[in-house]
C-alpha positions as CSV (number, residue, x, y, z in Angstrom):
1,M,-71.8,-65.3,-75.8
2,T,-73.3,-63.7,-72.8
3,E,-69.9,-63.6,-71.4
4,W,-68.6,-61.7,-74.4
5,L,-71.3,-59.2,-74.2
6,T,-70.7,-58.7,-70.5
7,N,-67.0,-58.2,-71.1
8,I,-67.7,-55.8,-74.0
9,S,-70.2,-53.9,-71.8
10,N,-67.7,-53.7,-69.0
11,L,-65.0,-52.5,-71.4
12,L,-67.3,-49.9,-72.8
13,S,-68.3,-48.7,-69.4
14,V,-64.6,-48.4,-68.4
15,L,-63.8,-46.6,-71.6
16,S,-66.8,-44.3,-71.2
17,A,-65.8,-43.5,-67.6
18,A,-62.3,-42.8,-68.7
19,G,-63.7,-40.7,-71.5
20,L,-65.8,-38.8,-69.2
21,L,-62.9,-38.1,-66.9
22,G,-60.7,-37.1,-69.8
23,G,-63.4,-35.1,-71.4
24,G,-64.1,-33.3,-68.1
25,V,-60.4,-32.4,-67.9
26,W,-60.5,-31.4,-71.5
27,M,-63.6,-29.3,-71.1
28,Y,-62.3,-27.4,-68.1
29,R,-58.8,-26.8,-69.3
30,R,-59.5,-23.1,-70.2
31,E,-61.1,-22.5,-66.9
32,N,-58.2,-24.1,-65.1
33,R,-55.8,-22.0,-67.1
34,R,-57.7,-18.8,-66.1
35,I,-57.7,-19.9,-62.5
36,K,-54.0,-20.5,-62.6
37,Q,-53.4,-17.1,-64.2
38,A,-55.6,-15.4,-61.6
39,E,-53.6,-17.1,-58.8
40,A,-50.3,-16.0,-60.4
41,A,-51.6,-12.4,-60.8
42,R,-52.8,-12.4,-57.2
43,A,-49.4,-13.7,-56.0
44,E,-47.6,-11.1,-58.0
45,A,-49.9,-8.4,-56.6
46,D,-49.2,-9.6,-53.1
47,L,-45.4,-9.4,-53.8
48,N,-45.8,-5.9,-55.1
49,T,-47.8,-4.9,-52.1
50,L,-45.1,-6.4,-49.8
51,A,-42.3,-4.6,-51.7
52,A,-44.2,-1.3,-51.5
53,H,-44.7,-1.7,-47.8
54,E,-40.9,-2.4,-47.4
55,W,-40.0,0.6,-49.5
56,K,-42.4,2.7,-47.4
57,E,-40.7,1.6,-44.2
58,I,-37.3,2.4,-45.7
59,A,-38.5,5.8,-46.7
60,E,-39.9,6.5,-43.2
61,H,-36.7,5.3,-41.6
62,R,-34.6,7.5,-43.9
63,E,-36.9,10.5,-43.2
64,Q,-36.5,10.0,-39.4
65,K,-32.8,9.8,-39.9
66,L,-32.7,13.0,-41.9
67,I,-34.8,14.8,-39.3
68,A,-32.3,13.7,-36.6
69,L,-29.4,14.8,-38.7
70,Q,-31.0,18.2,-39.4
71,A,-31.6,18.7,-35.6
72,S,-28.0,17.9,-34.8
73,N,-26.9,20.2,-37.7
74,D,-29.0,23.0,-36.3
75,E,-27.5,22.5,-32.8
76,L,-23.9,22.5,-34.3
77,T,-24.8,25.6,-36.3
78,K,-25.9,27.4,-33.1
79,R,-22.7,26.4,-31.3
80,V,-20.5,27.5,-34.2
81,T,-22.4,30.8,-34.5
82,G,-21.9,31.4,-30.8
83,M,-18.2,30.6,-31.2
84,F,-17.9,33.0,-34.2
85,D,-19.6,35.7,-32.2
86,T,-17.0,35.2,-29.6
87,V,-14.2,35.0,-32.2
88,G,-15.6,38.2,-33.8
89,Q,-15.5,40.0,-30.6
90,W,-12.0,38.8,-29.8
91,R,-10.9,39.9,-33.3
92,D,-12.4,43.4,-32.8
93,R,-10.6,43.7,-29.5
94,C,-7.3,42.7,-31.1
95,D,-7.9,45.2,-33.9
96,E,-8.5,47.9,-31.4
97,K,-5.3,47.0,-29.5
98,D,-3.3,46.9,-32.7
99,T,-4.6,50.3,-33.6
100,R,-3.7,51.7,-30.2
101,I,-0.2,50.1,-30.4
102,H,0.4,51.8,-33.8
103,E,-0.7,55.1,-32.5
104,L,1.7,54.8,-29.6
105,E,4.5,53.7,-31.9
106,L,3.9,56.8,-34.0
107,K,4.0,59.0,-30.9
108,L,7.2,57.3,-29.8
109,M,8.8,57.9,-33.3
110,S,7.8,61.6,-33.2
111,V,9.3,61.9,-29.7
112,E,12.5,60.2,-30.8
113,I,12.8,62.5,-33.7
114,R,12.5,65.5,-31.5
115,L,14.8,64.1,-28.8
116,C,18.1,65.7,-28.3
117,N,20.3,65.7,-25.2
118,R,21.1,69.4,-25.4
119,R,18.6,72.1,-25.6
120,G,18.6,74.1,-28.8
121,C,21.1,71.8,-30.5
122,A,22.0,73.1,-34.0
123,D,23.2,69.6,-35.1
124,R,19.8,68.0,-34.8
125,E,17.9,67.1,-38.0
126,P,15.3,68.1,-38.7
127,Q,15.5,71.3,-36.8
128,S,12.7,72.1,-34.4
129,G,12.3,75.0,-32.2
130,F,13.4,73.2,-29.0
C-alpha cells in the first residue's frame, strides 16, 4: 500500500510539474504574443528605415547627376551662343554684300540702258539726251 501511495504521489508530482509548465505557458501566452508583435513591428520599422535610406541615396545620386547635366548644358549653351553670334555676324556681312551686289546690278542695268555705240543715236529706246 505504501508502494501505491508512493506511485500515486510520484504521479501527482509529475502531473503537477507538467501542469505548472503548461500553466506557465498558458499564463504568459498574451505576453509572448505582445513580444512577438513588438519584434515584428521593430523588424518592419527597420526595413522601412533601410528603404528610406536607400531612396535617399538614390535621390542624392539623381540630384548630383542633374547638376552635372545642367553644367554640361550650360557649357553647350555658351558654345552655341558663341557660334550663333559668329553666324549672325556672318549673316549680316552676307546681307551687306548682297545689298551691294544688287546696287551694282542696278547701276549696270541703268548703264546698259543708256549704252549706245553711236553718239546721239535716234534709234535708241528710251531716248536720252546723249
